[in-house]
VOVEX-724345 format. One record per residue (C-alpha): z, y, x; residue number from 0; residue in one letter. Coordinates in steps of 0.2 Angstrom, whole numbers, plus 5000, padded with zeros to 4 digits. Layout:
BEGIN
(node (Z, Y, X), NUM, 'A')
...
***
This chain:
BEGIN
(node (5025, 5592, 5216), 0, 'M')
(node (5022, 5592, 5198), 1, 'D')
(node (5020, 5571, 5196), 2, 'F')
(node (5038, 5571, 5205), 3, 'L')
(node (5045, 5584, 5194), 4, 'R')
(node (5039, 5573, 5178), 5, 'F')
(node (5045, 5559, 5186), 6, 'M')
(node (5064, 5567, 5191), 7, 'G')
(node (5064, 5575, 5172), 8, 'R')
(node (5061, 5558, 5163), 9, 'N')
(node (5067, 5544, 5177), 10, 'A')
(node (5077, 5536, 5163), 11, 'R')
(node (5065, 5531, 5150), 12, 'W')
(node (5052, 5529, 5165), 13, 'L')
(node (5063, 5517, 5172), 14, 'A')
(node (5068, 5507, 5157), 15, 'G')
(node (5049, 5505, 5154), 16, 'G')
(node (5045, 5498, 5171), 17, 'F')
(node (5061, 5486, 5173), 18, 'L')
(node (5055, 5478, 5156), 19, 'L')
(node (5038, 5475, 5164), 20, 'C')
(node (5044, 5471, 5182), 21, 'F')
(node (5055, 5457, 5173), 22, 'F')
(node (5042, 5451, 5162), 23, 'S')
(node (5037, 5441, 5179), 24, 'S')
(node (5047, 5427, 5175), 25, 'F')
(node (5037, 5425, 5160), 26, 'G')
(node (5019, 5428, 5168), 27, 'Q')
(node (5006, 5413, 5174), 28, 'T')
(node (5008, 5418, 5192), 29, 'F')
(node (5028, 5415, 5193), 30, 'Y')
(node (5027, 5399, 5181), 31, 'I')
(node (5014, 5392, 5192), 32, 'S')
(node (5025, 5392, 5207), 33, 'L')
(node (5034, 5378, 5198), 34, 'S')
(node (5017, 5367, 5194), 35, 'N')
(node (5019, 5355, 5206), 36, 'G')
(node (5036, 5350, 5203), 37, 'D')
(node (5036, 5352, 5185), 38, 'I')
(node (5020, 5338, 5186), 39, 'R')
(node (5029, 5327, 5199), 40, 'R')
(node (5044, 5327, 5188), 41, 'E')
(node (5035, 5325, 5172), 42, 'F')
(node (5022, 5313, 5179), 43, 'D')
(node (5008, 5325, 5172), 44, 'L')
(node (4991, 5327, 5178), 45, 'S')
(node (4983, 5344, 5181), 46, 'N')
(node (4974, 5342, 5167), 47, 'G')
(node (4989, 5337, 5156), 48, 'A')
(node (4998, 5350, 5161), 49, 'F')
(node (4985, 5362, 5158), 50, 'G')
(node (4984, 5358, 5141), 51, 'V')
(node (5004, 5358, 5139), 52, 'V')
(node (5003, 5375, 5145), 53, 'Y')
(node (4989, 5380, 5136), 54, 'M')
(node (4995, 5376, 5119), 55, 'I')
(node (5013, 5384, 5123), 56, 'A')
(node (5001, 5400, 5129), 57, 'T')
(node (4992, 5399, 5111), 58, 'L')
(node (5009, 5396, 5100), 59, 'A')
(node (5016, 5411, 5110), 60, 'S')
(node (5003, 5419, 5105), 61, 'A')
(node (5004, 5415, 5088), 62, 'A')
(node (5021, 5420, 5084), 63, 'T')
(node (5020, 5439, 5093), 64, 'L')
(node (5011, 5447, 5078), 65, 'P')
(node (5027, 5439, 5068), 66, 'L')
(node (5041, 5448, 5081), 67, 'L')
(node (5029, 5464, 5083), 68, 'G')
(node (5038, 5475, 5067), 69, 'W')
(node (5056, 5474, 5075), 70, 'L')
(node (5049, 5488, 5086), 71, 'L')
(node (5045, 5496, 5069), 72, 'D')
(node (5061, 5495, 5062), 73, 'R')
(node (5076, 5494, 5076), 74, 'F')
(node (5077, 5505, 5093), 75, 'K')
(node (5070, 5500, 5108), 76, 'A')
(node (5087, 5496, 5118), 77, 'W')
(node (5090, 5485, 5102), 78, 'Q')
(node (5074, 5475, 5104), 79, 'V')
(node (5074, 5476, 5123), 80, 'G')
(node (5094, 5468, 5122), 81, 'C')
(node (5088, 5453, 5112), 82, 'A')
(node (5073, 5452, 5122), 83, 'T')
(node (5080, 5449, 5139), 84, 'V')
(node (5094, 5438, 5132), 85, 'L')
(node (5080, 5427, 5125), 86, 'S')
(node (5070, 5427, 5140), 87, 'L')
(node (5087, 5420, 5151), 88, 'A')
(node (5090, 5408, 5137), 89, 'L')
(node (5072, 5401, 5141), 90, 'A')
(node (5074, 5401, 5161), 91, 'T')
(node (5089, 5392, 5158), 92, 'A')
(node (5081, 5378, 5148), 93, 'L')
(node (5067, 5377, 5161), 94, 'M')
(node (5080, 5374, 5173), 95, 'A')
(node (5089, 5360, 5163), 96, 'V')
(node (5071, 5353, 5153), 97, 'A')
(node (5073, 5336, 5155), 98, 'G')
(node (5059, 5330, 5144), 99, 'N')
(node (5042, 5335, 5137), 100, 'L')
(node (5047, 5344, 5122), 101, 'P')
(node (5061, 5354, 5131), 102, 'L')
(node (5048, 5358, 5143), 103, 'L')
(node (5035, 5364, 5131), 104, 'F')
(node (5049, 5373, 5123), 105, 'L')
(node (5054, 5381, 5139), 106, 'S')
(node (5037, 5386, 5142), 107, 'L')
(node (5033, 5393, 5124), 108, 'Y')
(node (5050, 5403, 5126), 109, 'L')
(node (5044, 5410, 5143), 110, 'L')
(node (5027, 5416, 5137), 111, 'R')
(node (5034, 5423, 5119), 112, 'L')
(node (5047, 5434, 5128), 113, 'F')
(node (5040, 5436, 5146), 114, 'G')
(node (5022, 5442, 5146), 115, 'Q')
(node (5023, 5444, 5126), 116, 'G')
(node (5038, 5454, 5118), 117, 'M')
(node (5046, 5463, 5137), 118, 'M')
(node (5028, 5468, 5140), 119, 'T')
(node (5025, 5474, 5120), 120, 'E')
(node (5044, 5482, 5120), 121, 'T')
(node (5039, 5492, 5136), 122, 'A')
(node (5023, 5498, 5130), 123, 'M')
(node (5027, 5502, 5113), 124, 'T')
(node (5042, 5512, 5119), 125, 'A')
(node (5034, 5523, 5132), 126, 'T')
(node (5020, 5527, 5119), 127, 'G')
(node (5031, 5534, 5108), 128, 'R')
(node (5044, 5543, 5120), 129, 'W')
(node (5028, 5551, 5128), 130, 'F')
(node (5012, 5562, 5118), 131, 'A')
(node (5004, 5575, 5132), 132, 'A')
(node (5010, 5565, 5147), 133, 'N')
(node (5007, 5545, 5138), 134, 'R')
(node (4993, 5541, 5154), 135, 'G')
(node (5005, 5546, 5168), 136, 'R')
(node (5020, 5537, 5159), 137, 'A')
(node (5010, 5521, 5156), 138, 'M')
(node (5002, 5522, 5173), 139, 'S')
(node (5020, 5522, 5181), 140, 'I')
(node (5027, 5509, 5171), 141, 'I')
(node (5012, 5498, 5173), 142, 'S')
(node (5020, 5497, 5193), 143, 'L')
(node (5031, 5486, 5187), 144, 'G')
(node (5019, 5472, 5185), 145, 'F')
(node (5010, 5475, 5200), 146, 'H')
(node (5027, 5473, 5211), 147, 'L')
(node (5034, 5460, 5201), 148, 'G')
(node (5016, 5451, 5207), 149, 'T')
(node (5020, 5455, 5225), 150, 'G')
(node (5039, 5452, 5228), 151, 'L')
(node (5042, 5437, 5215), 152, 'F')
(node (5033, 5424, 5224), 153, 'P')
(node (5040, 5428, 5240), 154, 'L')
(node (5058, 5428, 5234), 155, 'I')
(node (5055, 5411, 5222), 156, 'F')
(node (5049, 5404, 5238), 157, 'V')
(node (5064, 5408, 5247), 158, 'S')
(node (5075, 5403, 5234), 159, 'V')
(node (5069, 5386, 5230), 160, 'A')
(node (5070, 5382, 5248), 161, 'A')
(node (5088, 5384, 5246), 162, 'A')
(node (5093, 5378, 5228), 163, 'L')
(node (5078, 5370, 5222), 164, 'G')
(node (5066, 5375, 5209), 165, 'W')
(node (5078, 5370, 5195), 166, 'R')
(node (5093, 5381, 5204), 167, 'G')
(node (5080, 5396, 5205), 168, 'T')
(node (5076, 5396, 5188), 169, 'W')
(node (5094, 5398, 5182), 170, 'L')
(node (5097, 5410, 5194), 171, 'A')
(node (5083, 5419, 5186), 172, 'C')
(node (5092, 5418, 5171), 173, 'G')
(node (5109, 5425, 5178), 174, 'A')
(node (5099, 5439, 5187), 175, 'V')
(node (5092, 5445, 5169), 176, 'L')
(node (5109, 5444, 5162), 177, 'V')
(node (5121, 5452, 5175), 178, 'V')
(node (5108, 5464, 5182), 179, 'L')
(node (5092, 5467, 5170), 180, 'A')
(node (5100, 5470, 5156), 181, 'L')
(node (5113, 5480, 5158), 182, 'P')
(node (5102, 5490, 5167), 183, 'V')
(node (5086, 5492, 5154), 184, 'I')
(node (5101, 5494, 5139), 185, 'V')
(node (5106, 5510, 5148), 186, 'Y')
(node (5090, 5517, 5153), 187, 'T')
(node (5084, 5516, 5133), 188, 'T')
(node (5096, 5516, 5124), 189, 'H')
(node (5093, 5536, 5120), 190, 'K')
(node (5076, 5540, 5113), 191, 'D')
(node (5066, 5555, 5121), 192, 'R')
(node (5056, 5566, 5110), 193, 'D')
(node (5038, 5568, 5114), 194, 'P')
(node (5038, 5584, 5106), 195, 'Q')
(node (5050, 5591, 5120), 196, 'S')
(node (5032, 5591, 5131), 197, 'E')
(node (5024, 5609, 5133), 198, 'P')
(node (5006, 5610, 5126), 199, 'K')
(node (4995, 5623, 5128), 200, 'S')
(node (4991, 5621, 5110), 201, 'R')
(node (4995, 5608, 5096), 202, 'A')
(node (4984, 5593, 5097), 203, 'K')
(node (4980, 5587, 5077), 204, 'P')
(node (4992, 5576, 5073), 205, 'D')
(node (4986, 5557, 5071), 206, 'V')
(node (4987, 5549, 5055), 207, 'R')
(node (4999, 5534, 5057), 208, 'D')
(node (4987, 5518, 5053), 209, 'W')
(node (4996, 5502, 5048), 210, 'T')
(node (4990, 5485, 5054), 211, 'L')
(node (4981, 5482, 5039), 212, 'K')
(node (4972, 5496, 5039), 213, 'E')
(node (4969, 5495, 5059), 214, 'V')
(node (4962, 5476, 5058), 215, 'L')
(node (4950, 5483, 5043), 216, 'A')
(node (4941, 5495, 5054), 217, 'A')
(node (4926, 5492, 5065), 218, 'P')
(node (4930, 5503, 5079), 219, 'S')
(node (4947, 5491, 5082), 220, 'F')
(node (4936, 5477, 5083), 221, 'W')
(node (4926, 5485, 5096), 222, 'L')
(node (4937, 5493, 5106), 223, 'I')
(node (4944, 5476, 5106), 224, 'A')
(node (4931, 5469, 5112), 225, 'S')
(node (4932, 5479, 5128), 226, 'A')
(node (4952, 5478, 5130), 227, 'V')
(node (4950, 5460, 5131), 228, 'L')
(node (4936, 5458, 5144), 229, 'A')
(node (4949, 5461, 5157), 230, 'P')
(node (4963, 5446, 5154), 231, 'P')
(node (4947, 5432, 5149), 232, 'F')
(node (4939, 5438, 5168), 233, 'I')
(node (4953, 5440, 5178), 234, 'V')
(node (4962, 5424, 5173), 235, 'T')
(node (4948, 5413, 5173), 236, 'T')
(node (4942, 5420, 5190), 237, 'L')
(node (4958, 5416, 5197), 238, 'F')
(node (4962, 5399, 5189), 239, 'F')
(node (4945, 5393, 5195), 240, 'H')
(node (4949, 5400, 5213), 241, 'Q')
(node (4949, 5385, 5223), 242, 'V')
(node (4932, 5378, 5215), 243, 'Y')
(node (4926, 5395, 5219), 244, 'L')
(node (4930, 5395, 5237), 245, 'T')
(node (4924, 5379, 5241), 246, 'N')
(node (4908, 5382, 5230), 247, 'L')
(node (4905, 5397, 5243), 248, 'R')
(node (4913, 5388, 5257), 249, 'G')
(node (4924, 5402, 5259), 250, 'W')
(node (4944, 5399, 5267), 251, 'S')
(node (4957, 5399, 5253), 252, 'L')
(node (4966, 5408, 5266), 253, 'E')
(node (4957, 5422, 5269), 254, 'V')
(node (4952, 5422, 5248), 255, 'F')
(node (4972, 5424, 5245), 256, 'A')
(node (4974, 5438, 5259), 257, 'S')
(node (4962, 5448, 5246), 258, 'G')
(node (4976, 5448, 5234), 259, 'F')
(node (4985, 5461, 5244), 260, 'A')
(node (4969, 5472, 5244), 261, 'V')
(node (4966, 5470, 5224), 262, 'M')
(node (4987, 5475, 5223), 263, 'S')
(node (4988, 5491, 5232), 264, 'A')
(node (4968, 5495, 5224), 265, 'T')
(node (4977, 5493, 5206), 266, 'T')
(node (4993, 5503, 5214), 267, 'L')
(node (4982, 5516, 5216), 268, 'V')
(node (4970, 5516, 5203), 269, 'F')
(node (4985, 5513, 5189), 270, 'A')
(node (4990, 5529, 5195), 271, 'L')
(node (4974, 5539, 5196), 272, 'I')
(node (4969, 5533, 5176), 273, 'A')
(node (4987, 5540, 5171), 274, 'G')
(node (4981, 5556, 5175), 275, 'G')
(node (4962, 5555, 5169), 276, 'L')
(node (4971, 5548, 5152), 277, 'I')
(node (4982, 5565, 5151), 278, 'D')
(node (4967, 5577, 5155), 279, 'R')
(node (4952, 5569, 5147), 280, 'F')
(node (4961, 5556, 5136), 281, 'S')
(node (4959, 5537, 5135), 282, 'A')
(node (4945, 5537, 5122), 283, 'V')
(node (4934, 5546, 5136), 284, 'R')
(node (4937, 5533, 5149), 285, 'L')
(node (4932, 5518, 5137), 286, 'L')
(node (4913, 5518, 5144), 287, 'P')
(node (4919, 5517, 5161), 288, 'V')
(node (4933, 5507, 5165), 289, 'F')
(node (4926, 5490, 5165), 290, 'L')
(node (4911, 5494, 5177), 291, 'V')
(node (4920, 5490, 5190), 292, 'P')
(node (4923, 5473, 5184), 293, 'M')
(node (4905, 5470, 5181), 294, 'A')
(node (4902, 5476, 5197), 295, 'L')
(node (4915, 5461, 5206), 296, 'A')
(node (4906, 5449, 5195), 297, 'C')
(node (4891, 5453, 5201), 298, 'F')
(node (4897, 5452, 5219), 299, 'V')
(node (4903, 5434, 5216), 300, 'V')
(node (4886, 5430, 5207), 301, 'W')
(node (4875, 5436, 5221), 302, 'Q')
(node (4884, 5437, 5238), 303, 'F')
(node (4891, 5422, 5248), 304, 'S')
(node (4896, 5429, 5264), 305, 'A')
(node (4917, 5430, 5266), 306, 'E')
(node (4916, 5448, 5270), 307, 'A')
(node (4910, 5452, 5250), 308, 'S')
(node (4928, 5443, 5246), 309, 'I')
(node (4936, 5459, 5250), 310, 'F')
(node (4923, 5470, 5241), 311, 'V')
(node (4926, 5458, 5225), 312, 'F')
(node (4945, 5463, 5226), 313, 'M')
(node (4943, 5479, 5228), 314, 'V')
(node (4930, 5481, 5213), 315, 'C')
(node (4941, 5471, 5204), 316, 'L')
(node (4956, 5482, 5208), 317, 'G')
(node (4951, 5498, 5203), 318, 'V')
(node (4945, 5490, 5186), 319, 'S')
(node (4962, 5481, 5182), 320, 'N')
(node (4971, 5498, 5187), 321, 'G')
(node (4964, 5507, 5173), 322, 'F')
(node (4963, 5494, 5160), 323, 'S')
(node (4982, 5492, 5164), 324, 'S')
(node (4985, 5510, 5159), 325, 'T')
(node (4971, 5511, 5146), 326, 'L')
(node (4977, 5498, 5135), 327, 'Q')
(node (4995, 5505, 5133), 328, 'G')
(node (4986, 5522, 5130), 329, 'A')
(node (4973, 5519, 5117), 330, 'I')
(node (4984, 5510, 5102), 331, 'L')
(node (4995, 5526, 5100), 332, 'P')
(node (4981, 5539, 5102), 333, 'E')
(node (4969, 5533, 5091), 334, 'L')
(node (4981, 5525, 5075), 335, 'Y')
(node (4998, 5535, 5078), 336, 'G')
(node (5015, 5527, 5083), 337, 'I')
(node (5022, 5524, 5066), 338, 'K')
(node (5018, 5506, 5067), 339, 'H')
(node (5014, 5505, 5086), 340, 'L')
(node (5027, 5489, 5087), 341, 'G')
(node (5014, 5479, 5073), 342, 'S')
(node (4998, 5487, 5082), 343, 'L')
(node (5004, 5482, 5100), 344, 'R')
(node (5008, 5465, 5095), 345, 'S')
(node (4993, 5461, 5087), 346, 'A')
(node (4983, 5466, 5102), 347, 'L')
(node (4994, 5459, 5115), 348, 'V')
(node (4992, 5442, 5104), 349, 'A')
(node (4974, 5444, 5108), 350, 'M')
(node (4974, 5448, 5126), 351, 'M')
(node (4986, 5431, 5129), 352, 'V')
(node (4974, 5421, 5117), 353, 'L')
(node (4960, 5427, 5129), 354, 'S')
(node (4967, 5423, 5144), 355, 'S')
(node (4973, 5406, 5138), 356, 'A')
(node (4952, 5404, 5131), 357, 'L')
(node (4945, 5409, 5148), 358, 'G')
(node (4948, 5396, 5158), 359, 'P')
(node (4947, 5382, 5146), 360, 'G')
(node (4929, 5387, 5140), 361, 'V')
(node (4922, 5390, 5158), 362, 'T')
(node (4930, 5374, 5166), 363, 'G')
(node (4920, 5362, 5150), 364, 'L')
(node (4904, 5372, 5155), 365, 'L')
(node (4909, 5370, 5174), 366, 'I')
(node (4910, 5350, 5166), 367, 'D')
(node (4893, 5351, 5159), 368, 'Q')
(node (4886, 5357, 5174), 369, 'Q')
(node (4884, 5374, 5170), 370, 'V')
(node (4881, 5385, 5187), 371, 'D')
(node (4900, 5395, 5188), 372, 'Y')
(node (4893, 5409, 5199), 373, 'P')
(node (4880, 5411, 5185), 374, 'L')
(node (4895, 5412, 5173), 375, 'Q')
(node (4902, 5424, 5182), 376, 'I')
(node (4885, 5435, 5183), 377, 'G')
(node (4886, 5434, 5163), 378, 'V')
(node (4902, 5441, 5163), 379, 'M')
(node (4896, 5457, 5173), 380, 'G')
(node (4883, 5458, 5161), 381, 'L')
(node (4895, 5457, 5145), 382, 'Y')
(node (4904, 5470, 5155), 383, 'C')
(node (4888, 5483, 5156), 384, 'V')
(node (4883, 5478, 5138), 385, 'A')
(node (4901, 5483, 5132), 386, 'I')
(node (4902, 5498, 5141), 387, 'S')
(node (4886, 5505, 5134), 388, 'V')
(node (4894, 5500, 5117), 389, 'V')
(node (4911, 5509, 5122), 390, 'M')
(node (4898, 5525, 5126), 391, 'L')
(node (4893, 5526, 5107), 392, 'V')
(node (4910, 5523, 5102), 393, 'V')
(node (4919, 5536, 5113), 394, 'S')
(node (4906, 5549, 5108), 395, 'R')
(node (4910, 5547, 5089), 396, 'R')
(node (4929, 5547, 5091), 397, 'Q')
(node (4928, 5563, 5103), 398, 'V')
(node (4917, 5571, 5089), 399, 'A')
(node (4929, 5570, 5077), 400, 'A')
(node (4944, 5573, 5087), 401, 'A')
(node (4936, 5591, 5092), 402, 'V')
(node (4932, 5594, 5073), 403, 'E')
(node (4950, 5592, 5069), 404, 'A')
(node (4958, 5602, 5083), 405, 'E')
(node (4946, 5616, 5078), 406, 'A')
(node (4954, 5617, 5061), 407, 'S')
(node (4970, 5618, 5068), 408, 'L')
(node (4979, 5637, 5069), 409, 'P')
(node (4976, 5646, 5085), 410, 'L')
(node (4993, 5650, 5096), 411, 'S')
(node (4999, 5666, 5097), 412, 'P')
(node (4994, 5667, 5115), 413, 'Q')
(node (4976, 5660, 5112), 414, 'Q')
(node (4973, 5672, 5098), 415, 'A')
(node (4979, 5685, 5111), 416, 'I')
(node (4966, 5680, 5125), 417, 'D')
(node (4952, 5680, 5112), 418, 'R')
(node (4954, 5698, 5110), 419, 'I')
(node (4957, 5702, 5125), 420, 'D')
(node (4954, 5687, 5139), 421, 'P')
(node (4959, 5685, 5156), 422, 'Q')
(node (4948, 5694, 5170), 423, 'P')
(node (4942, 5679, 5178), 424, 'G')
(node (4937, 5675, 5160), 425, 'E')
(node (4927, 5689, 5155), 426, 'R')
***
């Protein structure tokens, strides 16, 4: 009931963040790849050639994103959201009419920059500012937009493309963004929410608002980034080379693909669970454990070749994805404040995009050099274990600092009374 009341009281802001995440799908790899075959055929590109074009466009978008992050620190969320949706619509239209390689590259660059980049950036930054005590819960709810988009849009694309063709479908995407997404997103994000309106039993110590320069100079940030950047590298790699992996293990590609439904369902459940845990214990306390399921997923693929292990792998991956999708939205405002959150998140998202671009390329080169692919996956799992140990140290230090800061706060009147006359159950 408390969860439903929370959603009811905050439906407007949660819907805004959810829709930004949902429509970011048009710039995500899973959606763009649905046109992979048509693009390669019309532009006479090999798999490798298109992969290079796509990687360069992705890296260029990652390099540009930090230059746009300041917009979220200077302008209202609805203003940035409006500009981002219109820019994404322009990118989809450009994809529909691209007749040469430079225009194709430009459309891919804009799709990645405004779809995967700024739509996600706007959703996470705005939600991080709108919510404080219930930030984890809010992040878990809006992140469901990513997962719903992953489940629905491929089916919609295939159905529409059968009638309109792949170019007509991209044109339809632009129309949906302008006619449907734009007005609803502007309406739901137009009014800011004051996080101080959330009930708290005791005021939490104010978090100092770090600048981007200060954060990038802090060793703790780079240690945390080494953990947060692991999922995009590993997950993108695993799915990019999924055909090679299934052939190597002798698995049916259809059975492997059916595991995505299991992974999506698990991700949805554990994204919500992670939100509740973050609000109760803090995002910092979850840092040592969120990569453990990812490590288990890697070890399963490394050590087992039975087809049934696919579903164990997908469940473990879903648990880790659920935790990481919520955690990466909550950790920055919790540690570094919200004043410069737009700049901070744009830097982190750019790193995540870079990580996702490097994963398939690095492992692909190693495969070409005859380095055993399952062994590579096993090394990724060992990395997750090692960095989880590092996060245990980081987490303890951050929690100790927070406890020390909180101890310096004055007690609320009710807490002072409880100290003098404790409740019966506390005597």
